[in-house]
C-alpha positions in Angstrom: -28.0 60.3 -146.0 -31.7 59.9 -145.6 -32.2 63.3 -143.8 -30.7 65.3 -146.7 -32.3 68.1 -148.7 -30.5 69.6 -151.6 -31.4 72.8 -153.4 -29.9 73.6 -156.8 -29.2 77.3 -157.4 -27.2 77.0 -160.6 -29.4 79.4 -162.6 -30.3 82.1 -160.0 -29.1 85.4 -161.4 -30.2 87.8 -158.8 -29.0 86.9 -155.4 -28.1 88.3 -152.0 -24.7 90.0 -152.4 -24.1 89.6 -148.6 -25.3 86.0 -147.9 -25.7 85.1 -144.2 -23.6 82.6 -142.4 -25.0 79.0 -142.8 -26.9 77.8 -139.8 -25.1 75.2 -137.8 -25.2 73.3 -134.5 -24.2 75.5 -131.6 -21.2 74.4 -129.6 -22.6 71.6 -127.4 -21.7 71.5 -123.8 -22.8 68.9 -121.3 -21.8 67.4 -117.9 -19.6 64.4 -117.3 -20.6 61.8 -114.7 -18.7 58.6 -113.8 -19.1 55.4 -111.8 -17.1 56.0 -108.6 -17.3 52.3 -107.8 -15.4 51.2 -110.9 -13.2 54.2 -111.5 -10.6 55.1 -108.8 -9.5 58.6 -108.0 -6.4 58.5 -110.2 -5.2 55.8 -112.5 -2.8 55.4 -115.5 -3.8 53.1 -118.3 -1.3 51.9 -121.0 -2.3 52.6 -124.6 0.0 50.3 -126.6 3.7 50.3 -125.8 4.4 54.0 -126.0 1.3 55.9 -124.9 -0.7 56.2 -121.7 -4.1 57.6 -120.6 -4.4 59.3 -117.2 -7.8 59.2 -115.6 -8.5 61.7 -112.7 -11.7 62.3 -110.8 -10.5 65.8 -109.8 -13.0 68.6 -110.7 -15.6 66.2 -112.1 -13.4 63.8 -114.0 -10.8 64.2 -116.8 -8.9 62.1 -119.4 -5.5 62.9 -120.7 -3.3 61.2 -123.4 0.5 61.5 -123.2 3.6 59.8 -124.6 5.4 57.7 -122.0 8.7 59.5 -122.8 7.0 62.7 -121.7 4.2 61.7 -119.3 3.6 65.1 -117.9 3.0 66.7 -121.4 -0.6 66.2 -122.5 -1.2 65.5 -126.2 -4.9 65.5 -125.8 -7.1 66.0 -122.7 -10.8 66.5 -121.9 -12.2 69.4 -119.9 -12.8 68.5 -116.2 -16.4 67.7 -115.5 -17.5 68.3 -119.1 -18.7 65.7 -121.6 -16.2 64.9 -124.3 -18.6 62.9 -126.5 -22.0 64.0 -127.5 -24.5 63.1 -130.3 -27.3 64.7 -132.2 -30.0 64.0 -134.8 -30.1 66.8 -137.3 -31.5 67.5 -140.8 -29.0 68.4 -143.4 -29.6 71.0 -146.1 -27.2 71.6 -149.0 -27.4 74.5 -151.4 -25.3 73.9 -154.6 -24.4 76.3 -157.3 -21.7 75.5 -159.9 -19.1 73.9 -157.7 -20.0 76.0 -154.6 -21.7 74.3 -151.7 -23.3 75.5 -148.5 -24.0 72.8 -145.9 -26.4 73.6 -143.2 -27.6 71.9 -140.0 -31.3 72.3 -140.0 -33.6 70.9 -137.3 -31.8 69.8 -134.3 -34.3 67.1 -133.5 -32.4 65.4 -130.6 -29.2 66.2 -128.8 -27.6 64.0 -126.1 -25.2 66.4 -124.6 -24.5 64.7 -121.2 -22.1 61.8 -120.7 -21.4 59.0 -118.2 -18.3 56.9 -118.0 -19.2 53.5 -116.8 -15.9 51.8 -117.3 -12.3 52.2 -118.6 -10.8 48.9 -119.6 -7.6 47.5 -121.0 -8.8 44.9 -123.4 -5.6 43.2 -124.3 -4.0 41.8 -127.4 -5.8 42.3 -130.7 -7.1 40.9 -133.0 -7.0 37.7 -130.9 -8.6 39.2 -127.8 -12.1 38.1 -126.6 -12.8 40.9 -124.1 -14.4 43.1 -126.7 -17.1 40.5 -127.4 -18.2 40.9 -123.8 -19.2 44.5 -124.2 -22.9 44.8 -123.5 -24.1 45.9 -126.9 -23.4 43.2 -129.5 -23.8 45.4 -132.7 -21.1 47.9 -131.5 -18.9 45.0 -130.4 -19.1 43.6 -133.9 -18.3 47.0 -135.4 -15.2 47.5 -133.3 -13.9 44.0 -133.6 -14.2 43.9 -137.4 -12.4 47.3 -137.5 -9.5 45.9 -135.5 -9.3 42.7 -137.5 -8.5 44.7 -140.5 -5.1 45.4 -138.9 -2.5 42.7 -138.2 0.1 45.0 -136.8 -2.0 46.3 -133.9 0.1 47.3 -130.9 -1.3 46.2 -127.6 -2.8 46.9 -125.1 -5.9 48.7 -126.3 -8.1 50.9 -124.2 -11.9 50.8 -124.2 -14.1 53.4 -122.6 -17.8 52.8 -122.4 -20.8 54.7 -121.0 -24.0 56.5 -121.9 -24.9 59.7 -123.6 -28.2 61.3 -122.5 -30.2 64.5 -122.3 -32.2 65.8 -119.4 -35.9 66.6 -119.1 -36.0 69.4 -116.6 -38.8 69.7 -114.1 -40.2 73.0 -112.9 -38.5 74.0 -109.7 -40.9 74.6 -106.7 -41.1 78.1 -105.5 -41.8 79.6 -102.0 -44.4 82.1 -101.5 -42.2 85.0 -102.5 -41.5 83.3 -105.8 -37.9 82.5 -105.0 -36.6 79.0 -105.7 -35.9 77.1 -102.4 -32.9 75.2 -103.7 -30.5 76.7 -106.2 -29.3 73.2 -107.0 -32.7 71.7 -107.5 -32.7 71.9 -111.3 -29.7 69.7 -111.7 -30.8 67.3 -109.0 -34.3 67.0 -110.3 -33.3 66.5 -113.9 -34.1 63.0 -115.2 -32.9 61.3 -118.3 -35.2 61.6 -121.3 -33.2 59.8 -124.0 -30.0 57.8 -123.5 -27.7 55.9 -125.9 -24.6 53.7 -125.5 -21.2 54.9 -126.8 -17.8 53.3 -127.1 -14.4 55.1 -127.3 -11.3 53.1 -128.2 -7.7 54.3 -128.0 -5.0 52.1 -129.7 -1.4 52.7 -130.6 -0.8 52.9 -134.4 3.0 53.4 -134.3 5.6 54.9 -132.1 4.3 58.5 -132.6 0.5 58.1 -133.2 -2.3 56.9 -131.1 -5.6 56.2 -132.9 -9.1 56.9 -131.5 -12.5 55.5 -132.5 -15.8 56.8 -131.3 -19.1 54.9 -132.0 -22.6 55.8 -130.9 -25.3 53.2 -130.7 -29.0 53.4 -131.5 -31.6 54.7 -129.2 -34.8 52.7 -129.0 -37.5 53.5 -131.5 -39.9 54.6 -128.7 -37.4 57.1 -127.5 -36.9 58.4 -131.0 -40.6 58.8 -131.7 -41.1 60.6 -128.5 -38.2 63.0 -128.9 -38.7 63.7 -132.6 -42.4 64.4 -132.3 -41.8 66.7 -129.3 -40.1 70.0 -129.2 -36.6 70.4 -128.0 -36.0 71.8 -124.6 -33.6 74.3 -123.1 -31.2 76.4 -125.2 -31.8 74.2 -128.3 -35.4 75.3 -128.6 -34.1 78.7 -129.7 -32.1 77.0 -132.5 -35.1 75.2 -133.8 -37.2 78.4 -133.8 -34.5 80.3 -135.6 -34.2 77.7 -138.3 -38.0 77.5 -138.7 -38.1 81.3 -139.3 -35.4 81.0 -141.9 -37.4 78.5 -143.9 -40.5 80.8 -143.8 -38.7 83.9 -145.1 -39.5 84.9 -148.6 -38.1 88.2 -149.7 -37.2 90.0 -152.9 -33.7 91.2 -153.7 -34.4 94.7 -152.6 -34.8 93.6 -149.0 -31.3 92.1 -148.9 -29.7 95.4 -148.0 -32.0 96.0 -145.1 -31.1 92.8 -143.2 -27.8 92.4 -141.4 -28.1 88.6 -141.6 -30.1 88.0 -144.7 -31.4 84.6 -145.9 -32.2 83.8 -149.5 -35.5 82.0 -150.0 -35.2 78.5 -151.3 -35.5 78.2 -155.1 -38.5 76.8 -156.9 -39.7 73.3 -156.0 -38.5 71.8 -159.2 -35.0 72.6 -158.2 -35.2 70.8 -154.9 -34.0 67.3 -155.2 -33.8 66.1 -151.6 -36.2 63.8 -149.7 -38.6 64.8 -147.0 -37.1 64.3 -143.6 -38.1 60.8 -142.5 -38.1 59.3 -139.0 -34.5 58.9 -137.9 -33.0 55.5 -137.3 -29.8 56.6 -135.7 -27.8 59.6 -134.7 -26.0 61.4 -137.5 -23.8 63.9 -135.7 -21.0 63.1 -133.3 -19.2 65.9 -131.4 -15.8 65.4 -129.7 -14.9 68.1 -127.2 -11.5 68.6 -125.6 -9.4 71.2 -124.0 -7.3 74.0 -125.5 -5.4 77.0 -124.1 -6.3 80.6 -124.7 -3.0 81.4 -126.2 -2.8 78.3 -128.3 -2.7 78.9 -132.1 -4.1 76.4 -134.6 -2.4 76.0 -138.0 -3.2 73.7 -141.0 -6.7 72.5 -142.2 -5.4 72.0 -145.7 -4.8 74.8 -148.2 -6.4 77.9 -146.6 -6.2 81.3 -148.3 -7.2 83.9 -145.7 -5.8 82.8 -142.4 -2.8 81.0 -140.9 -4.1 80.9 -137.3 -7.7 79.6 -136.8 -8.2 80.1 -133.1 -11.6 81.7 -132.7 -13.1 80.4 -135.9 -15.3 77.5 -137.1 -13.5 75.7 -139.9 -15.6 73.5 -142.2 -13.8 70.7 -144.1 -15.4 70.3 -147.5 -13.9 70.4 -151.0 -15.3 73.1 -153.3 -14.5 76.0 -155.5 -12.6 78.6 -153.6 -14.9 81.4 -154.9 -14.3 84.7 -156.7 -13.3 87.3 -154.1 -13.8 85.3 -150.9 -14.8 88.5 -149.1 -12.6 91.0 -150.9 -14.8 93.9 -152.2 -16.3 95.0 -154.5 -15.8 91.7 -156.4 -17.5 89.5 -153.8 -20.5 91.7 -154.0 -20.7 91.4 -157.7 -20.0 87.7 -157.8 -22.6 86.9 -155.2 -25.2 89.1 -156.8 -24.8 87.4 -160.3 -24.3 83.8 -159.1 -25.5 82.3 -155.8 -22.7 82.5 -153.3 -20.1 82.5 -156.1 -17.7 84.7 -154.1 -17.2 82.0 -151.5 -15.8 83.1 -148.1 -12.7 82.9 -146.0 -13.2 79.2 -145.5 -13.9 77.9 -149.0 -11.0 76.0 -150.6 -10.2 73.4 -153.2 -8.1 71.4 -150.8 -9.1 71.2 -147.2 -7.8 68.7 -144.7 -9.1 67.6 -141.2 -5.6 68.1 -139.7 -3.9 70.7 -137.6 -0.8 71.5 -135.6 -0.9 73.9 -132.7 1.7 76.2 -131.1 1.7 73.9 -128.1 2.9 71.0 -130.4 -0.4 69.2 -130.3 -1.7 67.7 -133.5 -4.7 65.6 -134.6 -6.4 64.5 -137.7 -9.6 62.7 -138.7 -9.7 59.6 -140.9 -12.5 59.0 -143.4 -14.2 61.6 -145.6 -17.3 62.7 -143.7 -18.1 66.4 -143.6 -16.7 67.9 -140.4 -16.4 71.3 -138.7 -13.7 72.2 -136.3 -15.2 74.7 -133.8 -12.3 76.8 -132.3 -14.5 79.7 -131.1 -14.0 79.1 -127.4 -10.8 80.0 -125.7 -10.6 76.8 -123.5 -11.9 74.1 -125.8 -12.1 72.5 -129.3 -15.2 70.8 -130.6 -15.2 68.7 -133.7 -18.6 68.1 -135.2 -18.8 65.2 -137.6 -21.7 64.2 -139.9 -21.8 60.5 -139.0 -22.5 58.2 -136.1 -18.9 57.1 -135.8 -15.5 58.7 -136.3 -11.9 57.6 -136.4 -8.8 59.7 -136.1 -5.3 60.0 -134.7 -3.4 62.0 -132.2 0.2 62.7 -133.0 3.3 63.0 -130.8 6.1 65.2 -131.8 8.4 67.9 -130.4 8.5 70.3 -133.3 6.4 71.2 -136.4 8.8 69.4 -138.8 8.6 66.2 -136.7 4.8 66.4 -136.6 4.6 66.9 -140.3 6.9 64.0 -140.9 4.9 61.8 -138.6 1.6 62.9 -140.3 2.9 62.3 -143.9 4.4 59.0 -142.9 0.8 57.8 -142.9 -1.1 59.9 -145.5 1.7 59.7 -148.0 4.3 62.0 -149.6 4.9 63.1 -153.2 7.5 61.5 -155.4 10.6 63.4 -156.6 9.7 65.6 -159.5 11.4 65.1 -162.9 14.3 67.6 -162.9 13.1 69.2 -166.2 10.1 70.9 -164.6 12.1 72.6 -161.9 15.0 73.6 -164.0 13.5 76.7 -165.7 10.3 78.6 -166.5 7.2 76.8 -167.5 5.7 79.2 -170.1 1.9 79.1 -170.0 0.4 80.4 -173.2 -2.1 79.6 -176.0 -2.7 80.6 -179.6 -1.2 77.9 -181.8 2.0 76.9 -183.4 2.9 80.3 -184.8 2.3 82.0 -181.5 4.6 79.5 -179.7 7.4 80.0 -182.2 7.1 83.8 -181.9 7.2 83.8 -178.0 10.0 81.2 -178.1 12.1 83.4 -180.3 11.6 86.4 -178.0 12.5 84.3 -174.9 15.7 83.1 -176.6 16.7 86.7 -177.3 16.3 87.6 -173.6 18.2 84.4 -172.6 15.3 83.1 -170.5 15.9 79.6 -169.1 12.8 77.7 -170.2 11.9 74.1 -169.2 8.5 73.7 -170.9 5.7 75.3 -172.8 2.3 74.7 -171.1 -0.2 74.9 -174.0 -3.6 74.7 -172.3 -5.6 75.3 -175.5 -3.9 72.2 -177.1 -7.3 70.5 -176.4 -9.4 73.3 -177.9 -11.6 75.7 -176.0 -15.0 77.4 -175.8 -15.5 81.0 -175.2 -17.9 82.0 -172.4 -18.8 85.1 -170.5 -16.0 84.5 -168.0 -13.3 83.7 -170.6 -11.9 80.6 -172.4 -13.0 77.3 -171.0 -11.2 74.1 -171.8 -13.8 71.5 -172.3 -13.6 69.9 -175.7 -11.6 66.7 -175.6 -8.0 65.6 -175.2 -6.5 65.6 -178.6 -4.5 68.1 -180.6 -6.6 71.0 -181.9 -5.5 70.9 -185.5 -6.9 74.3 -186.3 -4.4 76.0 -183.9 -1.5 73.6 -183.8 -0.6 72.8 -187.4 2.7 71.0 -187.6 2.3 69.8 -184.1 4.8 66.9 -184.4 7.5 69.2 -185.8 6.9 71.8 -183.0 7.4 69.1 -180.4 10.6 67.9 -182.1 12.0 71.4 -182.4 11.4 72.1 -178.7 12.7 68.8 -177.6 16.0 69.5 -179.4 16.4 72.4 -177.0 15.5 70.2 -174.0 12.1 72.0 -173.7 9.0 69.9 -172.9 5.4 70.3 -174.0 2.6 70.3 -171.4 -1.1 70.2 -171.9 -4.4 70.0 -170.1 -7.1 67.5 -169.0 -10.0 67.2 -166.5 -12.5 64.5 -165.5 -15.5 66.3 -167.1 -16.7 65.6 -170.6 -18.8 67.8 -172.8 -21.1 66.5 -175.5 -19.5 67.4 -178.9 -22.3 66.9 -181.4 -21.6 70.4 -182.8 -17.9 69.5 -183.6 -18.0 67.5 -186.8 -14.2 67.1 -187.2 -13.6 65.4 -183.9 -11.2 62.5 -183.7 -13.1 60.9 -180.8 -16.3 61.7 -178.9 -15.2 61.0 -175.4 -18.5 61.8 -173.8 -20.3 59.3 -175.9 -17.6 56.7 -175.3 -17.9 57.1 -171.5 -21.7 57.1 -171.7 -21.7 53.8 -173.6 -19.2 52.3 -171.2 -21.5 53.4 -168.3 -18.7 55.1 -166.5 -20.3 58.5 -166.0 -21.7 59.7 -162.7 -25.5 59.2 -162.7 -28.4 61.3 -161.4 -31.3 59.9 -159.4 -33.0 58.6 -162.5 -29.9 56.6 -163.6 -29.0 58.9 -166.4 -25.6 60.7 -166.9 -25.6 63.6 -164.4 -25.1 66.8 -166.5 -23.3 69.2 -164.2 -23.8 72.9 -165.0 -20.5 74.8 -165.6 -20.6 78.4 -166.9 -22.5 78.3 -170.2 -22.8 74.6 -170.8 -23.2 71.3 -169.0 -20.7 68.4 -168.6 -20.7 64.8 -167.6 -18.3 63.6 -164.9 -16.3 60.4 -164.8 -17.4 58.0 -162.1 -14.0 57.4 -160.6 -15.5 54.7 -158.3 -16.3 52.5 -161.4 -13.7 49.8 -162.0 -13.6 50.4 -165.7 -13.0 54.2 -165.5 -9.3 54.0 -164.7 -8.3 51.8 -167.7 -10.4 53.9 -170.1 -9.0 57.2 -168.9 -5.4 56.0 -168.9 -5.8 55.0 -172.5 -6.8 58.6 -173.3 -3.8 59.9 -171.4 -1.6 57.4 -173.4 -2.8 59.0 -176.6 -1.9 62.4 -175.2 1.6 61.3 -174.2 2.0 59.6 -177.6 1.5 63.0 -179.2 4.6 64.3 -177.3 3.0 65.7 -174.1 5.3 65.3 -171.1 3.1 66.9 -168.5 -0.4 68.2 -167.9 -2.7 70.2 -165.6 -5.2 67.7 -164.1 -7.9 70.3 -163.5 -11.0 70.2 -161.4 -12.0 67.4 -159.1 -13.9 69.6 -156.6 -17.4 69.6 -158.2 -19.0 66.2 -157.6 -22.7 66.8 -156.9 -23.8 65.7 -153.5 -26.9 64.0 -154.9 -25.0 62.0 -157.4 -25.4 58.2 -157.8 -22.0 56.4 -157.9 -21.1 52.9 -158.9 -19.7 52.3 -155.4 -23.1 53.2 -153.8 -21.3 55.3 -151.2 -22.6 58.4 -149.5 -22.1 61.2 -152.1 -21.2 63.8 -149.5 -18.3 61.7 -148.3 -17.5 60.7 -151.9 -17.4 64.4 -152.8 -14.4 64.8 -150.4 -12.8 61.6 -151.7 -13.2 62.4 -155.4 -10.1 64.6 -155.8 -8.0 61.9 -154.3 -9.4 59.3 -156.7 -8.7 61.8 -159.5 -5.1 62.2 -158.4 -4.7 58.4 -158.0 -5.7 57.6 -161.6 -3.3 60.2 -163.0 -0.5 59.0 -160.7 -1.0 55.3 -161.6 -0.7 56.2 -165.3 2.6 58.0 -164.6 4.0 55.1 -162.7 2.7 52.5 -165.3 4.2 54.6 -168.1 7.6 54.7 -166.3 7.5 50.9 -165.7 6.6 50.1 -169.4 8.8 52.7 -171.0 12.0 51.5 -172.5 15.1 53.5 -173.2 16.8 56.3 -171.4 13.5 58.0 -170.4 12.7 55.3 -167.9 15.4 56.1 -165.3 16.7 59.5 -166.5 15.9 62.1 -163.8 15.8 64.7 -166.6 12.8 62.8 -168.1 9.6 61.4 -166.8 6.0 62.6 -166.8 4.4 65.0 -164.3 0.9 66.4 -163.7 -0.3 69.2 -161.4 -3.7 69.7 -159.8 -5.7 72.0 -157.5 -8.4 69.9 -155.8 -7.4 67.7 -152.9 -8.2 66.3 -149.5 -6.2 64.8 -146.6 -4.4 61.9 -148.5 -3.9 63.8 -151.8 -0.1 64.2 -151.1 0.1 60.4 -151.5 -1.2 60.5 -155.0 -0.5 64.0 -156.4 2.9 64.8 -157.8 2.6 68.6 -157.9 -0.2 71.1 -156.8 -1.1 74.6 -157.8 -3.4 76.9 -155.8 -6.2 77.4 -158.3 -7.7 80.6 -159.5 -6.6 83.7 -157.6 -7.9 87.2 -158.6 -5.5 89.4 -160.5 -5.4 91.8 -157.5 -3.4 92.9 -154.5 -6.1 91.9 -152.0 -5.8 89.6 -149.0 -8.5 87.0 -149.4 -8.2 86.2 -153.1 -5.3 88.1 -154.5 -1.5 87.9 -154.4 -1.5 87.8 -150.5 -3.8 84.8 -150.5 -1.4 82.9 -152.8 1.3 83.2 -150.1 -1.1 82.0 -147.3 -2.3 79.1 -149.4 1.3 78.1 -150.1 2.3 78.1 -146.5 -0.9 76.6 -145.0 -0.9 73.7 -147.4 2.8 73.1 -146.7 1.9 72.4 -143.1 -0.5 69.7 -144.3 1.7 67.6 -146.5 1.3 69.6 -149.8 5.0 69.9 -150.0 5.2 70.8 -153.7 2.8 73.7 -154.5 2.8 76.9 -156.5 0.5 79.5 -157.9 -0.2 81.0 -161.3 2.2 84.0 -161.9 0.0 87.0 -161.9 -3.2 85.3 -160.8 -6.0 84.0 -163.0 -9.4 85.7 -162.6 -9.8 89.0 -164.4 -13.1 90.8 -164.4 -14.1 93.3 -167.1 -17.6 94.4 -166.2 -18.9 97.9 -167.1 -18.6 99.0 -163.5 -16.2 96.5 -161.8 -12.9 95.9 -163.5 -10.0 93.7 -162.3 -7.2 93.7 -164.8 -3.6 92.4 -164.2 -1.3 95.4 -164.0 2.3 95.2 -165.1 3.4 96.0 -161.5 1.3 93.2 -160.0 2.7 90.8 -162.7 6.2 91.7 -161.9 5.8 91.4 -158.1 4.1 88.0 -158.6 7.1 86.9 -160.7 9.4 87.8 -157.9 7.3 85.9 -155.4 7.1 82.7 -157.6 10.8 82.8 -158.3 11.0 81.2 -154.9 8.3 78.5 -155.3 9.0 74.9 -156.6 7.7 75.6 -160.1 7.9 79.0 -161.9 4.9 78.9 -164.2 3.0 81.7 -166.0 -0.6 81.8 -166.9 -2.3 84.2 -169.3 -5.5 84.2 -167.2 -9.2 83.8 -168.1 -9.1 87.0 -170.1 -5.6 87.3 -171.7 -6.4 90.5 -173.6 -7.2 92.3 -170.3 -4.1 91.3 -168.5 -0.5 92.4 -168.6 1.6 89.4 -169.9 5.3 88.6 -169.6 5.6 89.2 -173.3 3.6 92.5 -173.4 6.6 94.8 -173.4 10.3 95.0 -173.3 10.1 95.9 -169.6 8.0 92.9 -168.7 10.2 90.5 -170.8 13.3 91.9 -169.2 11.9 91.4 -165.7 10.6 87.9 -166.6 14.1 87.0 -167.7 15.6 88.3 -164.5 13.2 86.4 -162.3 13.6 83.2 -164.3 17.4 83.5 -163.7 16.8 84.2 -160.0 14.7 81.0 -159.9 17.5 79.1 -161.8 20.1 80.3 -159.3 18.8 78.2 -156.5 18.1 75.1 -158.6 20.8 73.2 -156.8 19.0 73.7 -153.5 15.6 73.1 -155.0 16.7 69.6 -156.0 17.7 68.9 -152.3 14.4 70.2 -151.1 12.3 68.2 -153.5 14.2 65.1 -152.3 13.5 66.1 -148.7 9.8 66.5 -149.6 9.7 63.0 -151.0 11.4 61.6 -147.9 9.9 63.6 -145.1 6.9 65.5 -146.4 8.4 68.9 -145.6 7.4 71.7 -147.9 9.7 73.8 -150.2 8.2 77.1 -149.0 7.8 77.2 -145.2 6.1 79.3 -142.6 8.6 80.5 -140.1 6.7 78.6 -137.5 8.2 75.4 -138.7 11.7 76.3 -137.5 11.0 79.1 -135.0 7.9 77.8 -133.2 8.5 79.5 -129.9 8.8 83.0 -131.3 5.5 84.8 -130.6 5.9 87.2 -133.5 6.5 84.4 -135.9 3.3 82.7 -134.6 1.3 85.7 -135.7 2.7 86.0 -139.3 0.6 85.1 -142.3 1.7 86.3 -145.8 4.4 88.8 -144.7 7.4 86.5 -145.2 8.5 82.9 -145.6 11.4 80.5 -145.7 12.7 78.4 -148.7 13.9 75.4 -146.9 15.9 76.6 -143.9 18.5 78.7 -145.7 16.6 81.4 -147.6 14.3 84.0 -146.2 11.9 85.8 -148.6 10.0 89.0 -147.7 7.9 89.7 -150.9 6.4 93.0 -151.9 2.6 92.4 -151.9 1.2 95.9 -152.0 0.8 98.3 -154.9 3.3 101.1 -155.2 5.6 99.9 -152.3 9.3 99.8 -152.7 10.2 98.6 -149.2 9.2 95.9 -146.8 9.5 95.3 -143.1 11.5 92.2 -142.5 11.5 90.3 -139.2 14.5 88.3 -138.1 13.3 85.5 -135.8 14.7 84.5 -132.4 16.6 81.3 -132.1 18.9 81.6 -135.1 22.6 80.9 -134.6 24.0 83.0 -137.5 23.1 86.4 -139.0 21.0 86.8 -142.1 22.7 88.3 -145.2 20.8 90.6 -147.7 21.6 89.1 -151.1 21.8 92.4 -153.0 23.7 94.6 -150.6 25.6 91.9 -148.6 24.6 93.6 -145.4 24.4 91.3 -142.3 21.4 91.4 -139.9 22.5 89.7 -136.6 19.8 91.1 -134.4 17.3 88.5 -133.4 13.7 89.3 -132.7 14.0 92.6 -134.6 12.1 94.2 -137.4 14.0 96.2 -140.1 12.8 98.3 -143.0 14.3 96.9 -146.2 14.4 98.6 -149.6 12.8 96.3 -152.3 12.8 98.0 -155.7 11.2 96.1 -158.6 13.7 93.5 -159.6 15.3 93.4 -156.2 13.0 91.6 -153.8 14.0 91.4 -150.2 15.8 88.0 -150.0 18.2 86.9 -147.3 20.5 83.9 -146.9 22.2 82.5 -143.8 25.6 84.1 -143.7 28.5 81.7 -144.4 26.2 78.7 -145.2 27.1 76.5 -148.1 23.6 77.1 -149.6 23.9 80.9 -149.2 27.4 81.1 -150.7 26.4 78.9 -153.7 23.3 80.9 -154.3 25.2 84.2 -154.3 27.8 82.8 -156.7 25.1 81.7 -159.1 23.6 85.1 -159.0 27.0 86.6 -159.9 27.4 84.1 -162.8 23.9 85.1 -164.1 25.0 88.8 -163.9 22.2 89.5 -161.4 24.7 90.7 -158.8 
């Protein structure tokens, strides 16, 4: 992107603790005009074999897409008389600080907000058609034709909409002697086009339940661009330019931050700015698609989101990054932002966003590609998607229920494989400390009869101590100082059907100070030229806490083979699974082997990271001989946190990243539930969180330490996720651990047995996830979409499959919850501990939930419910 300016703020230590909202394009609204000679009053156009587009001239003109099986139900429609495509020329400013990114729309140099429709045409069979070549602008025809020729299963007919985008130069209206305008409609009538540009919209059927759309904007003439860019913007956009200009001029010390309601931090020193001066534009770099919504319509999805389930009324940015420390919860967000620039993040920051949603009206849409986009849902009657590009592709989905829409979505983006049974059969014990520590904890777990499936030893690779805790950045080999007798440890655990898991990431630290290393992976990668480069062609050293690391260039053709060889050594040492950490921090000014736009590559990077790990797992399975190859109890598995739209295709298992060890909503235990349920709507069917959270803070004034109560309630929560895995956290000595006391060990054993009791059902759900993309843990909206109370739920309760209802305790000191039993169920819910039935639909009931007895319900009389209760009795939990 030529119009890109990047400012590095890695080393700013005094910052605004209440950073302002990044500047962005306002919601663009323009008029729609059409050619009445070529477009009749009302006409239906076929889109493929199963969809249709309705054109109506009523109220200024409107388009509507529907499935031919339900022609009166609109899947997508424009707003009568309003433009549905607009384009803009904007500067882009990015501020970056240790994996956190702020993307801003700077100067709005040119906005074409009005639209004409010249023609709507059925262009016939593709790719053999010739009609498209007759479109007036040859370069756009070539673009669209080449795009279609990539597909050989194209369903016909295809619909092409052409016209112009333009803005208006308004003339001063004449006044009479009293100063009153003579004609109230003069302004619209007297407006004349200042700049116009051609656009093309194509609708084509992809399969029986998806219709694709493509939007392409052409190039205005150079004379028009020079004229518009050199002049000031008119109308309401002049205020935007003035505001952005004032932002850039502000220079203030930290003591002024508290006096401004919408503060702005001054740009850092010139040597930290790595962008280019904004040159003369050659083409538009923003496309906006606007369409209708209903005031009561709720929007769910957008990937793994931690603060909200419903996004109506919000602007949702789709960009992979660190989720932040606090994300708005106080006082931790204040401290994190003050010490490190925007380190707290906000309600929208996430490791794994996705440009996909489902609404309460059973409408669903997603964008293809990896461009930065923002979904503006702030208006009650419309949606506007703003995309940083001059073209966009996406799909509109047809389905009658949330499960059907999820199944249709994941049919294209991909679904996870079935997990090896060993990882879902018992507790995954996360710990560190070495061989002796493992033996000690193992002995204790055996004495409490804890079902254990694996030990996850993250310090197997070694570690560095930093101000925020232990960081795993050495290299991927056994740390001989801690794990003496490693081979014997692996054999001893294996004899008890317990696996060993480890850790890796795509970032390599120089290890000159480690003389006893077996391999120097950073130097190997540097010599192979497979590291991400900076603008000078040198390895890009990315700041992370107290040291810098190089990142693997996953677009380089040699990176995969080299990294898989490293993984092979790890597996040869007895490792059966690993955390594939990071993936969200690719700098947006990096130079990649592929030469692609680094902002788009940034969103694609976690998918490439998952793909390499997954390819290794599949190749290992293919090459491995003996019983491990086809035994469901064996097999390799990895889990990761960063992702994008297609990550479910490549990832095997996900975890939610680094929550605070707190009860708070935006970054504590409640956010873990929201993240689990929101991601499940977007294809992340197999997901879980660290038991107890990860981020502890032990500052002189602000302290966040994992309490025993929080740990126990998190155990109860995660006893109903796909994987039951502990984590000591970034500061183990500050946190209560499952092994800290007899009480915590006893509770851990109870929750592990509770997790084990529905193992039979978990196997079924994992298989369903692989076949249909449906999540293990489900928001009630999936199965009770018409219940208005269900639509408003976030973290309060969730389903496991369809047969188990969980109402977790998520507040300190609470021994009760309020359970809601949804409308539309055919049988009563049965409380697992008391056996009491709750047949009342659409009702709320106060339920006792003492520690060790979380509020859990099963469908009375169901096979799953009866088997679950029997297993609880066998485990002496009932």
